[in-house]
N, C-alpha and C positions, 0 to 999 in steps of 0.2 A: 571438462567435466559437464556432464547433462543430468538434469534431474527428470524425475518421472513420477506420476502419482498412479498407483494401482488401485482401481475402486471395484469392489466386488457389484455385481449387477443383483439388484433387488435382493440384497444378502439374507434377510430372514426368509423370505419366500424360497430363495434358492436352497437354504439349509434343510427346508422341508422336503423339497422336492429330491434332494440327493437320495433320500431314504424311502421316498414314496413317488416313484417316477410316474405314477398314473397321473400325477397332477401337472406334468409338464404340458404347456400348452392349454392349461385350464386355468381360469382366474383363481387367484389365491391372494387371501388377506391374512394378515397377523395382527392381533388386537393388543392393546396395551394391558398394564396391571390391571386385575380385576375384569377383565374383559370390556373395558370401557370404551377405548376410541380406536379406530383403525391407525396403526402406526408403521404398516409396511403393506405394499401392494405389488403384486406382479404386473407386468406389462398389460397384460389381458385385463386385469381388474381396473387398471387405470383408464383403459379403453372405455370401460363401461361408465366412467364418470364417477367412481368413488373416490373421494378427496382424502388427502392426508388428514389425519386428525379429526374427522367426522366420527361423532358418537355413532357405536355399532347399532343401537335400536333404530336410527335415523335411516340406515341403509339395510336394515334386516330383509325387507321385502324384496329389494333389488337384488340382494345376495341371494336369497332362496330363489327367485325367478330365474336367475342365470346359473345356478348350480356353482355359486362361487365357493371354493373350499375355504373355511375358516379354522385358524389356529390361534390358540392362546400363546403369549410370548413363553418361549422356551428357552431362558438366558444361560442354562448350563449347556444345551446344545450350541447355541450360537457362538457363546464364548469359546468351546472347544474347538469349533470348526473354524473360528477366526485365528484361534492360536496355530492350527495347522498351515492356515494360508500364510500368515506371516512368517512362519518358519520356514516355508518353501520360497517365499519372495527374498528371505534374508540370505539365502544359498545363491541369490542370482543377482546380488548386487553388492556394491562396493561398502555401502552404508545404508541404513534404513531407519527411518523415524515413523513410528506407528502413530498415525494422525487419529484415528476414532477406530472402533470395532470392525469396520469394513473397509479402511483406507489407510494406505501407507506411502509415504514419500520415499524414493529410492534415489540413490546416487550412482551414477554409472561413469566408469573410466573409459570414455571412447576417443580415440586418437584422430577421428576423422569425423566429417559431417555428412556422410553419405545417407541420404534419408532413407533408401530402400533397405540398406543392411541394418540401420537402427530399428526400422519397423520390423525387419525380420526377427532381430532379438526380441522385441517386445512381444511377437506373436508367439515365438518359441516359449516365453515364459507363460503367458497366457495358456497355450496348450499343455504346458506341464502341471500349471496349477489346476486347470480343469480336468487332467487325466488323474491326478493326485489326490483331489478332494471332492470333485464334481462340482465345484463353485465357478460359475463363468465370471471373467472379470475384463474390465477395461482398462487400458493403459495409455496415458497422455504423457509426451515427452518434450521437452522445452530447456531453454538454459535458465528460467527462473520458476519458482514455484506457482506465481500468479499464472504464467503462460502454460505451464503442466497442467494446471487446473482447467484452463480453458481448452486446452488440447484433450484432456479427458472427456470434457463435455461434447466435442466434435466426436469423439471416439464411440461415445454412447449414442448421440443423436444423428449423425451424419454418415461416418465411416462404415462401411459394411464389414469391415474384419475386426472393429473392436480395439484397434490400436491407430494412434495418430501422432505425429512429431510437426511442431513448430520449431525449426532451428535456427531461421533467420527472419524474424518477424516484420522487419521492415521491406522485405520482398514479398510479403503476403497480402497486399493491398485489395485483391479481388476477394479472398477468403474473409479477411477481417472487416471489410466493408459490409459484409451480409449478417454480421453477428452484432447483436445489440450489447451495449454497455451492462445490460441488465444481467448478462450471463456471467459477468466478471466476478471472481472470487472476492467477498468482502463487500459487495455493492448492495446497500439494503434500500428500501423504498425512499428513504428521505434522501440519500445520497444520489440515486437515480433521478430523482425530480429535479434536484439541483443541476445535475449533469444536463438534463434536458432543458432547464430554463436558460442554458447557454448554448442551446443549438446542438448539443452533443448527442448522437443517438447511436452511434456505431462506435466499435472498439477503434478501427481505423482513424475515425475523426478525433476519437481522445488522444491517439498515438502522435497526432500532429500537432498538439498544443505545446506551446513553449514551457520549458521547465520553470521558468520565473513566475509565468502567470498560474501555473498550476499550483505553485506553493503560496501563492498570494490567494487564491480563491479558495484553495482544499487543505491548505497546511502542509505540514511535511508528509503527513498520511498520503495525501493526494500525490505529492511529487514521489514518494516511493511507488505507489500504483504505476505511474507514468514510467518510470525507470524499469520496472519489472516487465511491463509490456513490451519495452524496447529491447528486453533480454539482458538487462543488467541486474543480476542477483542482489535483492536488497533485503529479503526475508531470511534469517539465519535458518541453518539446519540444527534443529535440537538433537544434542547427542544424548541426552538422558531426558526424554518427555515423561518418565514415570515419577520424577522427584517434583512433589507437589506441597503445597502449604498446609492444605486441609482435605479432608476425605469424609464424605457422608454416606450413610446407608439409612434408608428410609422406606415407608410404603404406606399407601392407603390402603385401609382395611375393607373387607368384602362387606362387612356389615359393622354399625356403630358398636364400639366397646365401651362398657360401663365399669366392668370390674379390674381392679387394680393388679389381681392374680393373673389375668389375661395379659395385662400391660406389660407386666414383670416378664412373663415368658417372651413376649414380642420383643421387647427390649434387650431382653438376654440374647435372643437369637441374632438381633442385629448386630450386637456387640461382638458375638462371636464371629460373625461375618466381617465385621470391621478388623478385628484382630487378623483375621486371616489375610485380609487384604494387605494389611501394613506389612506383614511379614513376607508377603509375596513380592512387594516392592522394597523389602529390606529397609524399612524405616519403623520408627517408634514415635509415639503420641506423648506429648507434655499434659495436654488438656482434653477433658472431654466434655460436650454438652449433649443434652437431650432435649427433645422438644415435643409437644403435644397439640394437635389441633383439633378443636372441637367442630363437629359437622357444621360448616357454615350455611347449609341448606335446610336444617331441619332445626326448628325452634324448640327450646325448652321452656316450658310455662314458667313466666315471671323470672327468666334470668335474663339479665342486661349486662352480665360482665364481659371480661375478655373471652376470646375464643382460642387464643394462641399463649401457651405457657411453656417456658424454656428455663433450665437451670445449666450452670457450668461449674466445673470443678477441676482440679489439678491432680493428676497421679502422685502418688508418693515417690515414685522413680519413673522416668519416662519409659514406656514399655509397649510392647505388643503383645503382651501376655493376655489370652481371653479371659481368664479367671479375675485378674486385677481391673481389668476394663469393665467386665460385667458387675464386679462388686460395687465400683464407683457409680455405674450407670443406675444401678438399683437404688443407691442412696440418693441420687440426683431426681429419680422418678418419685419417691417419697415426697420430694420438695414440691414436685410439680403438680402431683395428682390432686384433685378436686372431686369429692364424691358428688354423685347424682350428675355427672355431665356425660355426654356422649361423644367419645372420641373418635374421629373419623381417620386420623393418619398420627404416625408417632415416627420418630427417627433419631439417629444419633451422629454426631460430628466429631472427629478427631482433628484436632488443630494443635499448632506448634509442632509440626513433625519436622523429623532430623533424621539423618541417616543413622541407623543402628550402631555404626562404629563409632560414632560420636557419644555414647552413653558414658557418664561419669557416675560410677557408683558412691552413695554417701556412706560415711563412716559407720553410720547408724542402720545401714541396711545389710541382710544377710546376703552375702555374696553367692555362698553355697546352694541355697534356697533359690536364688535367683537363677543360677547356672542350672540347678535340677529342673526348674519349670520351663526354661528354654528348650532343654532337650525334650521334654514332655509335649511341647508345641510343636516342635521338628517332627516328632513321632505323628502327630495328630495329622500334620501336613503331608507326610509320606503315605499314611494309611488312606487318606480321603483321596490323596491323587490316584493311588493304585487301585483302590476298591471302589471309589466313586463318592461323592460330595455327601456328607452326613453319616459315613460309617462310624465315625468316631466324634463325640459330641460331648461338650460339658454337661452336668446333670441339669444345671440352671437353664440351658437353651434347648434341652431335649423338646421337641414338639410332641405332648402328652395325648392331644386330641386335637379333633378337628374345630378348632376354635374360631371365634368370628375375625380374628386379626389375621388368620391366614388368607393368601391371596386366591381370589376366586379364578380358576383356570377351566373351565368346562371344557375346552377343545384343545388341552395341550397334547402334542404328541409325545411319544417316548424319548427318553433322553439317550438316544441311540449309542453315544460314545462315551458316555460317563457313569452309568448305571449297569451293573450286571444283570439285574432284573428285568431291563427293558432292551436289551439287546434283540436285534433281528434273529429271528428263527427260521432257517430253512428246512422246509419239509424233505425228509430224504426220499420219499415216494414221489413228490412233486417237487423238484428242485426250484421251479420258478415260483412256488408259492411261499410267501414268507408271511410271519405273524405281523397283522396291521395293528396300529396303535388303536388305543381303546376308544370306541365309540366316536370315531372321525366320521364327519359327514362324507 
């Protein structure tokens, strides 16, 4: 059994290029919420020296000078494209563990260790994914997760094909002697400095250390890393990575919010999104917390009080019902809100999560009402999945105007795969001419 990690290349930028191929080979950056910082870059943008996380205003002149294409984060598009990629990966693997929006670990049942045929299989998967979704990916294959991540790094940075395999790590001295331990999965700055203090610079040097010494100097975590590098799997494969203990939906506002009416609309919107995510993962929440953050960079005259407020409450019955979560969230908001403060961010957290099948009804609860609301929520999900997010919404969470709390997204592209109103339109008289996104540079 071999493990692989499939990693989408420059995922956010690649999603934009799928529907706007004129940006292929042109620098592309994607901005964070409210168009604040750069959170994704194409290889061309990286070559210009645009750093990850740099504030947009600091590089705006560089971006304009080099005609860099700028996009606001389009999470609906990215989420849908991710689901398509993961679905195709699942068809090509014995088992899959979705690690992030653009990465997944795969299990392969391979009866031999012929590197050429293993690479050929990986190349076939890469070709199918790119042909089916337009997203380029890199694949690293190895006996353990840590080695697979290292193989993926080599596939991206060194290999010309985009696939690489390390099957027998103890036979790869020449290769691993050229790789810094800094490239290893889980090695942060402090860990790296400690390794260097012992004269360990390369992956191969680390692999030669005795297990006893490694455990003494770096505890069980270091021993596990050493074994993983030698091809002994120590990090398990998560069969259900979607099961979590809590869930958060939050957002920084594009402008400070002062009115409780706008905060109610924002919190209701977040609560509805939270309930949708709970149903997606077949979970229910027992408790809800909300929080408000006063703008830490903008002083209020004569105010020296706290800038963070939060309240928690328990649902009458564990639920993923949007109306129940919204109702409790608005009650908690009333307890948090302080008149006259300028709120910059708000959020909601569901905790005490459990599987929906574990729900136990109280004898005081109306079971018929609960079942009816469950059917209504199922209808919501089906309609929104078929016709696009926001097709159906609760009245409390309906966005009535372009309020201060809504995200700033001046450069957002169309939601090509999730909104009927924003599908690509082909001109019948000019088949190659398509409807472009609004106002894109």
